[in-house]
Structure formats: structure tokens, C-alpha cells
C-alpha positions in Angstrom: 0.3 -0.2 0.0 2.3 2.7 1.0 4.3 1.9 -2.5 1.1 2.4 -4.4 0.6 6.0 -2.4 4.4 6.8 -3.6 3.8 5.8 -7.2 0.5 7.6 -7.3 1.9 10.7 -5.9 5.5 10.3 -8.6 2.2 10.1 -11.8 0.5 13.2 -10.2 3.2 15.1 -9.5 4.9 14.6 -13.2 1.1 14.8 -14.8 1.1 18.5 -12.9 4.7 19.5 -14.2 3.7 18.2 -17.7 0.8 20.8 -17.7 2.6 23.2 -16.9 5.5 23.0 -19.3 2.7 22.3 -22.3 1.3 25.7 -21.5 4.3 28.0 -20.9 5.2 27.3 -24.6 1.8 27.6 -25.8 2.4 31.3 -24.6 6.1 31.9 -25.5 4.9 31.0 -29.4 1.6 33.1 -29.4 4.5 35.6 -28.4 6.7 35.2 -30.8 3.5 35.3 -33.6 2.6 39.1 -32.5 6.5 40.0 -31.7 6.9 41.6 -35.4 3.6 44.2 -35.1 3.8 47.3 -33.3 1.2 49.4 -32.3 0.6 53.2 -34.0 -1.7 55.7 -34.9 -3.6 56.1 -38.4 -5.2 59.3 -40.1 -6.0 59.9 -43.9 -6.1 62.6 -46.1 -7.4 63.9 -49.4 -9.7 62.5 -51.5 -11.7 59.5 -49.8 -10.5 57.3 -52.7 -7.9 59.1 -53.8 -4.1 59.2 -53.7 -3.8 62.0 -50.5 -1.8 64.5 -52.5 -0.2 65.1 -55.9 3.4 63.6 -55.7 4.5 64.6 -52.0 7.2 65.0 -49.9 9.2 62.3 -51.2 9.0 63.7 -55.0 6.9 60.7 -56.6 4.9 63.4 -58.7 2.0 61.4 -60.1 3.1 58.1 -60.1 1.4 57.8 -56.6 -1.5 57.0 -58.1 -0.5 54.7 -61.4 0.5 51.4 -60.9 2.2 49.9 -59.0 1.5 52.3 -56.1 -2.2 52.6 -57.2 -2.8 55.1 -54.2 -1.7 52.4 -51.3 0.4 55.3 -50.0 0.8 57.1 -47.0 2.7 60.2 -45.4 4.4 59.3 -42.5 5.4 61.2 -39.3 8.8 61.9 -38.1 9.6 58.2 -37.1 8.5 57.0 -40.2 9.6 60.0 -42.9 12.8 60.5 -41.5 13.6 63.8 -43.2 13.3 62.0 -46.6 15.5 58.8 -45.7 12.1 56.6 -45.0 10.7 57.6 -48.0 10.1 54.2 -50.9 9.6 52.0 -47.6 6.9 49.3 -47.4 4.7 48.5 -44.1 1.6 46.5 -43.3 -0.8 47.8 -41.7 -4.3 46.6 -39.8 -6.7 47.9 -37.9 -9.0 45.3 -35.3 -10.6 47.8 -32.8 -13.2 49.9 -35.0 -16.2 47.7 -36.1 -15.7 48.6 -39.6 -12.3 46.7 -39.5 -11.7 43.9 -41.5 -8.7 43.1 -39.3 -6.8 42.2 -42.9 -3.7 44.1 -43.3 -2.7 46.3 -46.4 0.5 47.1 -48.2 1.3 50.9 -48.2 4.5 52.5 -49.6 6.5 56.5 -47.7 5.7 58.7 -50.1 4.8 61.7 -48.1 5.4 63.5 -45.2 3.1 64.2 -42.2 5.1 66.6 -39.6 1.9 67.5 -37.7 1.4 63.5 -36.7 3.7 63.6 -33.5 0.7 62.8 -31.2 2.0 59.2 -31.3 5.4 57.9 -31.2 4.5 56.1 -35.0 1.8 57.7 -37.2 0.5 56.8 -40.7 -1.3 59.5 -42.3 -3.0 57.3 -45.3 -4.4 57.9 -48.4 -8.2 57.9 -48.3 -7.9 54.8 -50.6 -5.7 52.7 -48.4 -7.2 53.7 -45.4 -10.7 52.4 -46.9 -8.7 49.2 -47.8 -8.5 48.4 -44.1 -12.1 48.2 -43.9 -14.7 45.3 -44.0 -17.0 45.2 -47.5 -19.0 47.2 -47.8 -17.6 49.8 -44.7 -14.6 51.8 -45.9 -16.5 55.2 -45.6 -18.0 53.9 -42.4 -14.3 53.7 -41.2 -12.6 57.1 -42.3 -15.6 58.6 -40.3 -13.6 57.0 -37.9 -11.0 59.3 -38.2 -8.5 58.7 -35.7 -7.5 54.6 -35.5 -4.9 52.2 -33.5 -3.9 50.5 -35.8 -0.4 47.7 -35.8 2.1 47.6 -38.5 4.8 46.0 -39.5 7.9 46.3 -42.3 7.5 44.0 -45.2 9.7 43.8 -48.1 8.4 46.0 -51.4 7.9 44.2 -54.5 6.9 44.9 -57.5 6.7 42.2 -60.0 7.0 43.1 -63.9 7.7 46.6 -62.6 11.5 48.0 -63.6 13.3 50.0 -61.3 13.1 53.9 -62.9 15.2 57.3 -62.7 13.2 59.9 -63.8 15.3 63.0 -64.5 14.3 66.1 -63.0 13.3 69.0 -65.3 16.0 71.8 -64.2 19.3 68.3 -65.2 22.0 70.0 -67.0 25.5 68.5 -67.4 26.7 70.4 -64.2 23.5 69.6 -62.3 22.2 66.0 -62.6 19.3 65.4 -60.3 17.0 62.0 -60.4 14.4 60.6 -58.4 14.4 56.8 -58.2 11.0 54.7 -57.9 9.9 51.4 -57.4 12.8 50.5 -55.7 12.4 46.5 -54.4 13.5 45.0 -51.6 14.2 47.5 -48.6 12.5 49.9 -50.7 15.0 52.7 -49.1 18.1 53.5 -50.5 21.2 54.9 -48.3 23.5 56.1 -51.1 23.3 56.4 -54.8 26.8 56.7 -57.0 27.2 57.4 -60.7 29.9 56.5 -63.0 31.1 58.6 -65.9 31.5 57.2 -69.3 34.9 58.2 -69.5 35.9 56.8 -65.9 35.6 52.9 -65.8 36.7 52.9 -62.1 35.4 56.0 -60.4 32.3 55.6 -58.6 30.9 59.8 -57.3 29.0 60.4 -54.7 25.5 61.9 -55.4 23.5 63.9 -52.2 20.1 63.6 -51.1 18.3 66.5 -52.5 15.0 66.1 -51.2 12.8 62.8 -50.5 13.9 60.5 -52.8 15.7 63.1 -55.7 19.5 62.5 -55.7 21.3 64.9 -57.1 25.8 65.7 -58.4 27.2 68.8 -59.3 30.0 69.3 -61.4 31.6 72.0 -62.1 33.2 70.2 -65.6 30.4 68.9 -66.6 29.4 65.0 -66.8 29.9 62.5 -69.3 27.2 60.1 -70.5 26.5 57.5 -70.5 26.1 57.1 -66.2 25.8 54.3 -64.9 24.3 54.7 -61.1 25.4 52.0 -58.4 22.4 51.9 -55.4 22.8 51.0 -51.8 19.7 49.9 -49.8 20.2 50.3 -45.8 20.8 46.7 -45.3 23.9 47.4 -47.6 23.0 45.5 -50.8 23.9 46.8 -53.4 22.4 47.1 -57.6 24.6 48.4 -60.3 22.2 49.9 -63.5 25.0 49.8 -66.3 25.1 53.0 -68.6 21.2 53.3 -67.7 21.6 57.0 -68.8 22.0 57.3 -72.0 24.1 59.4 -74.4 22.0 62.1 -75.8 19.9 61.7 -72.0 16.8 64.4 -71.6 15.4 66.5 -68.8 12.0 65.0 -67.7 12.6 61.9 -69.0 12.2 58.4 -67.5 15.3 56.0 -68.2 14.6 51.7 -66.5 16.9 49.3 -65.6 16.8 45.6 -66.5 18.5 44.7 -63.4 16.0 45.2 -60.3 17.7 42.7 -57.8 19.8 43.8 -54.8 22.7 41.5 -53.6 
């Protein structure tokens, strides 16, 4: 009889220990599943079914309304816009607290600045199109009427399948002042450095300066000699080289495209 009691107590102790261990593992798994989402505030601006603004502070012009952006864009508060460094970054944003929310995430690109969005540490001032896309079917107007929302967000890769990396030359560009906006940067979406190489110099890369937003510039008192190759470095340190992407005889205001789109 004593032996039976001993075995019973030992079995019960092991059973309780196993139950506690499994519960703990489940909690850890749940924590990991939610760990990549953070909290932010969200509002919208512009037309209810529009792109927010015409181009915005990143310099993408009317590209924000056209594919692949297709108005799924957002202005970012200071912590997202980062004085222009955040231009081109992609985020998933979703809402769950309002009755009109679908709980499904939409992907938006930083294309504008919201300097007054400082009430939360992170704030998305979304286009009316993107904001409404977070709503359940038929409830987009109801969600937009809510105004300010609490949302969850996370940084994601930018994906533009079938869309070439594009370089739109500033209308004021000339051989002594060369400026361009870089659009549809895949992967990280954000560039930390841009360099230019002239045709006559096969080894020397000249660093360009960020002018504003996604616009980069290079000034040379002696005049730059095309065709130009461009080397891009994203904010993870990966690079992409577009050889001779700006041809001899380039024209201000034109857009030139790269056959190379992947960073390595």
C-alpha cells in the first residue's frame, strides 16, 4: 500500500509538471507570432478614394496614383519619414478595434511627410484609398468617418513584380547639375547611398547627395559625360548596379529604366 501511494503521488507530480510546461510553450509561441507587429496611430487625408496628395514630399509626382503604387500610399510621421530617408519603405497596416475594421492588412508605401503627426511615436497619415481598404466589405466610408484609429504595423519587403526600377530625371538637370528621383525600389525600398559613374571613367564612382525625399543630385563644375551608370545601396547594405542606364543624349524630364532590379 505505501508503494502504491508513492507511485500515485509521483505520477500526479509528473502530470502537473507536464501540463505547466505545455502551457508555457503555448504562451511563448503566441508571443513570437505577434512580436513583429507594433502599435501606431492612423488617419487619412485627401480625397476618400484618392492618393492623399499629388506626389508628396518624396518626389514621386503622379506616380502615386498609377500602378504599381495605385494610391496605396501614406504620409509618415517623423519616425517613418525620417527627413526623407524613409521614402519608399513598405509597411503592412491593419486595424481591429473599430467595428468597421476587417482585420486584414494592407500594404502601403511611404511617399509623403506628415510633420504634424507627432501625437504618437509612430503615425500613418494614409491615402483615402489605403485607409478605406482596411475596412470590412462595404464599410470603407464608415471606417473613414472614424477619423483616428489605433493600428498594428510592420515593415515588409517592397515587391513590384514586372515593374522595372525607374530613374526620372529632374526637369532642371543639365551636364553641370544632374538630379533624379528613383522609383520602384524593391526589397528594402529605402536607399542609403547612390553613386554615379561617367562613361570616360570606368573605375571612379561619384557619390550623389540626397536633395530631398527620394531625389538625388550631383553637381560637377566641369560637366558630366554620359552615358551614366548608377550604383544603389539599400539600408541593409545590399547593392545594385545599373550599367549605362542613362544614355548619351539623355533629356531632362525623361524616365529611364533598369533591366537589373535585384539587390545583392
